VEXTOR-954746 format. One record per residue: residue number from 1; residue in three letters; x, y, z of N, C-alpha, C in turn. Coordinates in steps of 0.001 Angstrom, whole numbers, plus 500000, padded with zeros to 6 digits. Layout:
<r NUM "ala" <X Y Z> <X Y Z> <X Y Z>>
...
end
This chain:
<r 1 "his" <397182 156839 691518> <395747 157123 691434> <395529 158606 691207>>
<r 2 "ala" <394544 158929 690391> <394268 160334 690106> <393625 160996 691314>>
<r 3 "thr" <394120 162162 691681> <393533 162933 692781> <392359 163735 692245>>
<r 4 "leu" <391554 164310 693170> <390437 165150 692753> <390921 166355 691959>>
<r 5 "thr" <392102 166902 692390> <392655 168053 691676> <392998 167688 690243>>
<r 6 "thr" <393610 166508 690083> <393978 166055 688744> <392740 165894 687874>>
<r 7 "leu" <391685 165300 688454> <390455 165108 687705> <389829 166441 687338>>
<r 8 "phe" <389863 167394 688291> <389302 168716 688031> <390044 169406 686895>>
<r 9 "leu" <391377 169337 686946> <392179 169992 685910> <391925 169366 684542>>
<r 10 "ala" <391759 168055 684542> <391524 167368 683280> <390218 167832 682646>>
<r 11 "ile" <389243 168196 683505> <387953 168637 682991> <387951 170128 682686>>
<r 12 "ala" <388527 170919 683626> <388394 172371 683547> <389413 173040 682646>>
<r 13 "leu" <390611 172480 682539> <391654 173145 681759> <391612 172701 680303>>
<r 14 "pro" <392023 173574 679391> <392034 173223 677966> <392940 172029 677709>>
<r 15 "ala" <392535 171234 676735> <393324 170045 676432> <394644 170407 675784>>
<r 16 "ser" <394668 171460 675009> <395879 171873 674312> <396881 172452 675277>>
<r 17 "ala" <398137 171994 675220> <399185 172513 676103> <399419 173989 675830>>
<r 18 "glu" <399345 174379 674563> <399572 175785 674207> <398473 176660 674785>>
<r 19 "thr" <397221 176205 674684> <396104 176963 675232> <396204 177057 676743>>
<r 20 "ala" <396616 175964 677397> <396771 175966 678847> <397839 176971 679257>>
<r 21 "arg" <398945 177015 678523> <400024 177945 678825> <399521 179383 678719>>
<r 22 "asp" <398715 179660 677683> <398141 180987 677529> <397236 181325 678711>>
<r 23 "ser" <396531 180320 679230> <395647 180529 680366> <396443 180899 681605>>
<r 24 "tyr" <397569 180227 681815> <398414 180541 682976> <399011 181940 682844>>
<r 25 "glu" <399387 182302 681615> <399937 183637 681395> <398886 184703 681701>>
<r 26 "ala" <397651 184477 681255> <396569 185423 681526> <396272 185496 683022>>
<r 27 "leu" <396342 184340 683680> <396123 184264 685121> <397155 185102 685859>>
<r 28 "phe" <398401 184973 685456> <399475 185723 686105> <399368 187210 685803>>
<r 29 "glu" <399094 187560 684551> <398997 188968 684176> <397874 189657 684941>>
<r 30 "gln" <396769 188959 685133> <395647 189534 685880> <396036 189777 687331>>
<r 31 "ala" <396753 188819 687914> <397187 188965 689308> <398194 190096 689442>>
<r 32 "leu" <399076 190225 688465> <400085 191282 688482> <399421 192657 688365>>
<r 33 "ala" <398367 192722 687559> <397671 193991 687340> <396932 194470 688585>>
<r 34 "ser" <396704 193577 689531> <395951 193957 690739> <396806 194741 691732>>
<r 35 "ile" <398130 194770 691523> <399023 195409 692493> <399044 196926 692285>>
<r 36 "ala" <398904 197665 693389> <398961 199132 693356> <400426 199546 693484>>
<r 37 "trp" <401106 199691 692340> <402544 199958 692350> <402876 201341 692891>>
<r 38 "his" <401953 202261 692817> <402223 203624 693283> <401363 203962 694495>>
<r 39 "ala" <401205 202994 695377> <400381 203199 696570> <400942 204285 697475>>
<r 40 "his" <402251 204555 697376> <402852 205571 698237> <402281 206958 697977>>
<r 41 "glu" <401582 207124 696866> <400985 208425 696590> <399821 208723 697525>>
<r 42 "asp" <399184 207666 698045> <398009 207853 698908> <398118 207154 700257>>
<r 43 "trp" <399224 206486 700514> <399336 205718 701751> <400638 206028 702491>>
<r 44 "ala" <400518 206184 703807> <401694 206287 704669> <402039 204872 705129>>
<r 45 "phe" <403324 204610 705398> <403713 203267 705826> <405068 203315 706527>>
<r 46 "thr" <405358 202225 707231> <406651 202066 707884> <407486 201088 707072>>
<r 47 "glu" <408761 201416 706899> <409678 200564 706142> <410837 200155 707048>>
<r 48 "ala" <411019 198858 707223> <412141 198330 708009> <413096 197606 707076>>
<r 49 "thr" <414346 198072 707034> <415352 197507 706144> <416508 196936 706948>>
<r 50 "ser" <416897 195714 706614> <418024 195071 707280> <418973 194534 706224>>
<r 51 "gly" <420256 194924 706332> <421226 194471 705339> <422643 194725 705772>>
<r 52 "asn" <423560 194642 704823> <424976 194821 705130> <425280 196214 705666>>
<r 53 "asp" <424455 197192 705311> <424690 198567 705745> <424080 198875 707102>>
<r 54 "gly" <423338 197919 707680> <422735 198141 708987> <421228 197951 708967>>
<r 55 "asp" <420613 198241 710090> <419166 198113 710234> <418538 199501 710353>>
<r 56 "phe" <417565 199775 709473> <416918 201083 709450> <415404 200914 709565>>
<r 57 "ile" <414782 201748 710355> <413328 201807 710416> <412915 203241 710105>>
<r 58 "gly" <412117 203394 709068> <411699 204721 708655> <410206 204776 708416>>
<r 59 "arg" <409691 205977 708384> <408258 206206 708143> <408097 207151 706977>>
<r 60 "phe" <407182 206791 706064> <406885 207636 704920> <405463 208155 705040>>
<r 61 "asp" <405286 209464 704801> <403956 210068 704870> <403817 211079 703732>>
<r 62 "pro" <402978 210773 702730> <402841 211655 701564> <402152 212977 701875>>
<r 63 "arg" <401577 213113 703078> <400894 214359 703437> <401868 215466 703824>>
<r 64 "leu" <403105 215096 704111> <404100 216078 704528> <404754 216733 703311>>
<r 65 "pro" <405425 217880 703509> <406180 218494 702403> <407163 217490 701818>>
<r 66 "glu" <407451 217633 700540> <408246 216633 699827> <409568 216318 700507>>
<r 67 "asp" <410244 217336 701065> <411545 217104 701686> <411440 216593 703124>>
<r 68 "gln" <410206 216336 703602> <410014 215857 704969> <409223 214544 705028>>
<r 69 "arg" <408978 213941 703893> <408106 212771 703859> <408750 211516 704459>>
<r 70 "trp" <410073 211432 704395> <410768 210284 704976> <411381 210685 706318>>
<r 71 "thr" <411052 209908 707364> <411575 210166 708700> <412270 208914 709213>>
<r 72 "leu" <413531 209020 709573> <414272 207890 710137> <413912 207762 711611>>
<r 73 "leu" <413325 206633 711984> <412900 206415 713365> <413980 205740 714204>>
<r 74 "ala" <414734 204856 713593> <415781 204137 714327> <416824 203611 713364>>
<r 75 "ile" <418056 203514 713850> <419145 202932 713077> <419937 202012 713999>>
<r 76 "asp" <420026 200754 713624> <420714 199744 714435> <420192 199733 715869>>
<r 77 "gly" <418889 199930 716022> <418254 199836 717330> <418383 201061 718214>>
<r 78 "arg" <418909 202141 717696> <419076 203366 718500> <418471 204555 717775>>
<r 79 "asp" <418334 205672 718506> <417833 206895 717887> <418880 207439 716912>>
<r 80 "pro" <418459 207925 715763> <419417 208452 714782> <419897 209848 715164>>
<r 81 "thr" <421081 210199 714662> <421580 211560 714829> <420905 212445 713786>>
<r 82 "glu" <421055 213730 713936> <420459 214660 712982> <421049 214466 711591>>
<r 83 "glu" <422353 214225 711507> <423000 214017 710213> <422544 212707 709580>>
<r 84 "glu" <422417 211654 710363> <421940 210368 709849> <420521 210508 709316>>
<r 85 "ser" <419706 211267 710012> <418323 211487 709572> <418290 212237 708247>>
<r 86 "arg" <419150 213242 708112> <419200 214020 706880> <419657 213158 705707>>
<r 87 "gln" <420706 212359 705912> <421222 211497 704848> <420180 210454 704435>>
<r 88 "tyr" <419490 209923 705407> <418456 208919 705129> <417342 209525 704278>>
<r 89 "ala" <416868 210718 704679> <415788 211371 703944> <416205 211683 702519>>
<r 90 "asp" <417441 212135 702341> <417946 212438 700998> <418014 211173 700143>>
<r 91 "arg" <418516 210098 700736> <418668 208850 699991> <417304 208273 699599>>
<r 92 "lys" <416367 208289 700533> <415053 207732 700252> <414304 208570 699215>>
<r 93 "arg" <414476 209882 699259> <413824 210740 698280> <414372 210454 696879>>
<r 94 "ser" <415678 210220 696785> <416289 209890 695502> <415778 208543 694991>>
<r 95 "glu" <415682 207561 695879> <415169 206246 695495> <413715 206344 695044>>
<r 96 "gln" <412933 207179 695731> <411526 207345 695386> <411375 207916 693984>>
<r 97 "asp" <412238 208874 693643> <412185 209471 692307> <412436 208422 691237>>
<r 98 "glu" <413354 207486 691506> <413639 206419 690547> <412460 205457 690444>>
<r 99 "asp" <411863 205122 691598> <410743 204182 691615> <409525 204730 690894>>
<r 100 "asp" <409356 206054 690904> <408185 206650 690271> <408156 206422 688770>>
<r 101 "his" <409306 206078 688203> <409382 205868 686758> <409292 204376 686400>>
<r 102 "glu" <409028 203542 687403> <408950 202106 687170> <407515 201626 687336>>
<r 103 "asp" <407204 200487 686773> <405885 199886 686937> <406045 198370 686990>>
<r 104 "asp" <404953 197652 686746> <405012 196196 686858> <405853 195565 685759>>
<r 105 "gly" <406289 196347 684768> <407083 195777 683692> <408369 195168 684172>>
<r 106 "glu" <408927 195714 685252> <410174 195180 685778> <409984 193750 686273>>
<r 107 "ile" <408891 193502 686985> <408616 192153 687475> <408143 191259 686341>>
<r 108 "asp" <407328 191810 685453> <406854 191037 684305> <408032 190521 683491>>
<r 109 "gly" <409118 191325 683427> <410290 190929 682664> <411139 189881 683332>>
<r 110 "met" <410797 189516 684590> <411541 188489 685314> <411050 187088 684985>>
<r 111 "ile" <409948 187004 684237> <409301 185708 684008> <409138 185435 682525>>
<r 112 "asp" <409524 184246 682109> <409287 183803 680749> <407835 183318 680678>>
<r 113 "pro" <406928 184090 680061> <405502 183739 680072> <405223 182344 679536>>
<r 114 "gly" <405986 181949 678523> <405756 180643 677929> <406152 179475 678816>>
<r 115 "ser" <406846 179762 679929> <407307 178682 680808> <406372 178436 681986>>
<r 116 "leu" <405321 179257 682139> <404422 179122 683291> <403719 177767 683274>>
<r 117 "gln" <403797 177078 684413> <403159 175767 684559> <402465 175693 685914>>
<r 118 "leu" <401360 174991 685954> <400643 174809 687208> <401313 173720 688044>>
<r 119 "val" <401656 174061 689281> <402254 173096 690208> <401185 172525 691126>>
<r 120 "glu" <400326 173408 691606> <399302 172981 692560> <398130 173956 692528>>
<r 121 "glu" <396940 173426 692684> <395755 174260 692833> <394938 173761 694004>>
<r 122 "thr" <394547 174683 694889> <393664 174362 696005> <392447 175274 695918>>
<r 123 "ala" <391592 175190 696904> <390423 176064 696936> <390822 177512 697163>>
<r 124 "asp" <392062 177728 697665> <392489 179079 698045> <393493 179719 697094>>
<r 125 "tyr" <394266 178915 696351> <395326 179521 695550> <395726 178647 694369>>
<r 126 "trp" <396469 179312 693440> <397177 178628 692369> <398662 178794 692632>>
<r 127 "leu" <399439 177759 692481> <400888 177832 692579> <401467 177508 691210>>
<r 128 "leu" <402210 178476 690643> <402773 178319 689315> <404296 178262 689365>>
<r 129 "arg" <404856 177489 688454> <406308 177441 688287> <406650 178165 686992>>
<r 130 "phe" <407823 178824 686973> <408234 179514 685752> <409749 179510 685636>>
<r 131 "val" <410232 179815 684447> <411664 179972 684198> <411999 181455 684323>>
<r 132 "pro" <412870 181837 685255> <413254 183255 685400> <414008 183740 684165>>
<r 133 "thr" <413856 185024 683871> <414549 185614 682737> <414811 187083 683041>>
<r 134 "asp" <415431 187774 682111> <415706 189197 682249> <415652 189825 680865>>
<r 135 "asp" <414517 190440 680562> <414313 190997 679220> <415267 192142 678915>>
<r 136 "asp" <415736 192839 679963> <416566 194025 679753> <418059 193713 679699>>
<r 137 "ser" <418406 192463 679949> <419827 192127 680023> <420386 191737 678661>>
<r 138 "asp" <421586 192255 678383> <422316 191849 677177> <423378 190809 677513>>
<r 139 "asp" <423404 190400 678774> <424406 189465 679265> <423905 188038 679065>>
<r 140 "asp" <424476 187351 678102> <424043 185985 677801> <424300 185057 678975>>
<r 141 "met" <425441 185264 679672> <425756 184422 680825> <424728 184624 681934>>
<r 142 "gly" <424326 185878 682132> <423339 186171 683162> <422018 185486 682894>>
<r 143 "arg" <421598 185488 681639> <420346 184819 681284> <420445 183316 681503>>
<r 144 "lys" <421591 182743 681186> <421765 181296 681375> <421735 180934 682852>>
<r 145 "val" <422293 181811 683691> <422258 181569 685134> <420815 181563 685629>>
<r 146 "leu" <420028 182557 685206> <418627 182640 685629> <417838 181412 685188>>
<r 147 "glu" <418116 180926 684001> <417381 179780 683477> <417632 178517 684292>>
<r 148 "arg" <418697 178510 685092> <419008 177337 685909> <418473 177471 687335>>
<r 149 "met" <417691 178519 687562> <417104 178725 688883> <415640 178306 688886>>
<r 150 "asp" <415090 178194 690086> <413691 177824 690244> <412862 179080 690509>>
<r 151 "gly" <411782 179231 689772> <410885 180362 689986> <409487 179872 690297>>
<r 152 "thr" <408862 180450 691325> <407485 180095 691671> <406690 181374 691938>>
<r 153 "ala" <405410 181312 691669> <404505 182427 691935> <403214 181858 692505>>
<r 154 "lys" <402729 182494 693563> <401503 182039 694210> <400426 183102 694046>>
<r 155 "ile" <399266 182696 693539> <398160 183613 693305> <396991 183230 694200>>
<r 156 "ile" <396534 184187 694997> <395408 183953 695899> <394107 184126 695134>>
<r 157 "lys" <393198 183172 695266> <391952 183214 694505> <390997 184292 695016>>
<r 158 "asp" <390913 184464 696336> <390036 185474 696913> <390660 186852 696707>>
<r 159 "gly" <390211 187559 695696> <390803 188842 695346> <391712 188738 694142>>
<r 160 "his" <392030 187520 693770> <392890 187243 692607> <394119 188148 692594>>
<r 161 "tyr" <394943 187997 693612> <396165 188810 693663> <397386 187920 693865>>
<r 162 "leu" <398522 188473 693500> <399798 187775 693608> <400283 187846 695054>>
<r 163 "glu" <400476 186690 695686> <400966 186685 697070> <402485 186753 697115>>
<r 164 "tyr" <403144 186041 696198> <404606 186146 696158> <405168 185681 694823>>
<r 165 "ile" <406371 186186 694556> <407225 185678 693483> <408536 185276 694142>>
<r 166 "asp" <409018 184097 693834> <410237 183588 694466> <411164 183036 693389>>
<r 167 "ile" <412389 183544 693352> <413415 183056 692429> <414645 182695 693245>>
<r 168 "arg" <415117 181470 693106> <416279 181051 693886> <416952 179847 693237>>
<r 169 "asn" <418206 179625 693616> <418897 178418 693174> <418792 177362 694267>>
<r 170 "thr" <418683 176122 693854> <418594 175022 694815> <419922 174294 694964>>
<r 171 "lys" <420870 174621 694106> <422214 174054 694198> <423193 175051 693587>>
<r 172 "pro" <424483 174949 693915> <425472 175900 693395> <425475 175929 691869>>
<r 173 "ile" <425708 177119 691325> <425748 177309 689877> <427134 177809 689490>>
<r 174 "arg" <427703 177232 688460> <429002 177663 687945> <428783 178263 686555>>
<r 175 "pro" <428538 179589 686488> <428243 180223 685198> <429416 180214 684227>>
<r 176 "lys" <430649 180200 684765> <431827 180083 683918> <432998 179629 684770>>
<r 177 "val" <434096 179308 684152> <435265 178794 684854> <435723 179814 685916>>
<r 178 "gly" <435917 179314 687131> <436420 180165 688195> <435358 180876 689005>>
<r 179 "val" <434107 180760 688597> <433016 181449 689295> <432020 180421 689828>>
<r 180 "lys" <431690 180557 691107> <430738 179650 691734> <429719 180463 692523>>
<r 181 "met" <428478 180403 692108> <427398 181090 692818> <426750 180109 693791>>
<r 182 "lys" <426949 180364 695077> <426414 179464 696090> <424956 179761 696427>>
<r 183 "lys" <424600 181046 696365> <423241 181417 696757> <422752 182591 695939>>
<r 184 "phe" <421509 182488 695494> <420837 183607 694843> <419379 183551 695259>>
<r 185 "leu" <418856 184674 695722> <417466 184714 696173> <416853 186074 695860>>
<r 186 "thr" <415690 186044 695267> <414849 187221 695136> <413431 186786 695480>>
<r 187 "arg" <412875 187381 696524> <411519 187018 696940> <410729 188292 697231>>
<r 188 "leu" <409624 188456 696530> <408742 189595 696711> <407386 189093 697185>>
<r 189 "thr" <406845 189717 698234> <405528 189320 698721> <404572 190503 698635>>
<r 190 "phe" <403290 190182 698482> <402264 191203 698313> <401040 190839 699148>>
<r 191 "gly" <400221 191847 699428> <399000 191611 700181> <398256 192920 700369>>
<r 192 "pro" <397052 192861 700930> <396281 194082 701153> <396990 195013 702138>>
<r 193 "ala" <396997 196317 701826> <397597 197292 702735> <396877 197250 704078>>
<r 194 "val" <395565 197214 704029> <394697 197023 705190> <393546 196159 704709>>
<r 195 "glu" <392700 195707 705600> <391577 194880 705191> <390705 195638 704189>>
<r 196 "gly" <390544 195059 703027> <389756 195692 701988> <390507 196745 701203>>
<r 197 "gly" <391796 196948 701515> <392597 197966 700850> <393271 197447 699605>>
<r 198 "pro" <394054 198295 698934> <394738 197889 697702> <395835 196867 697983>>
<r 199 "ile" <396201 196109 696954> <397288 195145 697064> <398604 195891 696889>>
<r 200 "val" <399482 195755 697867> <400760 196464 697847> <401892 195481 698135>>
<r 201 "met" <403119 195916 697865> <404259 195091 698221> <404421 195099 699736>>
<r 202 "lys" <404561 193915 700330> <404700 193810 701779> <406131 193518 702213>>
<r 203 "ser" <406908 192882 701345> <408308 192604 701688> <409117 192310 700440>>
<r 204 "met" <410433 192477 700596> <411366 192166 699506> <412650 191628 700134>>
<r 205 "asp" <413057 190453 699712> <414289 189841 700199> <415174 189508 699011>>
<r 206 "val" <416431 189938 699087> <417396 189610 698035> <418693 189155 698703>>
<r 207 "ala" <419364 188218 698088> <420634 187723 698625> <421454 187110 697508>>
<r 208 "ile" <422755 187282 697609> <423669 186661 696650> <424968 186333 697365>>
<r 209 "lys" <425474 185159 697069> <426738 184711 697651> <427506 183957 696574>>
<r 210 "leu" <428687 184484 696231> <429474 183816 695196> <430966 184041 695413>>
<r 211 "asn" <431739 183151 694837> <433199 183251 694824> <433654 183298 693364>>
<r 212 "ala" <434640 184156 693093> <435164 184261 691728> <436679 184271 691772>>
<r 213 "phe" <437274 183255 691161> <438733 183156 691034> <439431 183320 692392>>
<r 214 "val" <438828 182747 693428> <439390 182666 694777> <439473 184029 695476>>
<r 215 "val" <439914 185051 694776> <440175 186352 695416> <438922 187205 695589>>
<r 216 "val" <437865 186938 694831> <436648 187751 694917> <435561 186971 695634>>
<r 217 "arg" <435043 187578 696694> <433961 186960 697458> <432837 187974 697642>>
<r 218 "val" <431647 187590 697256> <430479 188449 697414> <429482 187742 698317>>
<r 219 "asp" <429065 188429 699379> <428083 187870 700301> <427207 189027 700789>>
<r 220 "glu" <426135 189273 700069> <425271 190397 700376> <423820 189941 700508>>
<r 221 "ala" <423116 190587 701413> <421704 190275 701609> <420987 191506 702140>>
<r 222 "glu" <419736 191644 701746> <418926 192750 702244> <417478 192301 702352>>
<r 223 "ser" <416838 192706 703441> <415436 192393 703653> <414693 193682 703954>>
<r 224 "val" <413579 193897 703264> <412781 195100 703459> <411347 194689 703775>>
<r 225 "gln" <410804 195237 704855> <409437 194948 705272> <408624 196241 705270>>
<r 226 "phe" <407411 196173 704728> <406510 197332 704716> <405302 197018 705599>>
<r 227 "ser" <404975 197921 706513> <403893 197650 707453> <403227 198948 707897>>
<r 228 "glu" <402236 198821 708778> <401533 199956 709374> <401048 200946 708315>>
<r 229 "phe" <400355 200409 707336> <399818 201260 706271> <398663 202105 706810>>
<r 230 "glu" <398630 203345 706387> <397586 204290 706794> <397188 205117 705577>>
<r 231 "phe" <395889 205123 705285> <395427 205885 704127> <395658 207364 704357>>
<r 232 "ala" <396284 208025 703390> <396659 209434 703546> <396257 210241 702326>>
<r 233 "gly" <395379 209690 701507> <394962 210384 700299> <393704 211182 700506>>
<r 234 "asp" <393122 211589 699398> <391891 212359 699422> <390720 211405 699617>>
<r 235 "ser" <389973 211566 700686> <388893 210643 701024> <387605 210905 700225>>
<r 236 "arg" <387619 211955 699395> <386400 212261 698637> <386124 211194 697583>>
end
């Protein structure tokens, strides 16, 4: 039996599959454009990172001198040493310089626009499915691996912003003889920095687990959470 959603889509969405696909692409592009990729220029925040290298909690404040903007608050649950704090600040400053040259194109390149399909629509959100891709990769095997993964994107209607992008495998992938990828995950979440504030990245989770020719084993994961946003720009 047709649901109300099905009936609504039949009436509201274009009959042409090509036109509908263009509509989903425009929907996604609009949601992607709502994200403040350089919010760190005007906002202070706390960053908690957990991964193979340990657990780090740091604070970023753009109001401080450039070499003092990153402060390590804790490492593996304890107070950091002076040397650990210095190394952390240096590393984060270097990463920030790299990030300043990036924009939404990196995420836009993760999605094949022509593959966007509507999975579910409610009064609050659109859920889209897509085929992951990598526009910058020359690795044919890598592209084939991505094409065998599941990609989903959720767009919140109130504010029309992207809540998350999720790319993962649901079963082991064998990209070539001797290689078995057991797990692959990339999940990015977004939301308002504060109530009524800009849309910013709130978390990033990545993980990969694979075996290659018995002797090579890769098992890496990292989770990054952004919180406690505080406006630090010019209030004029």
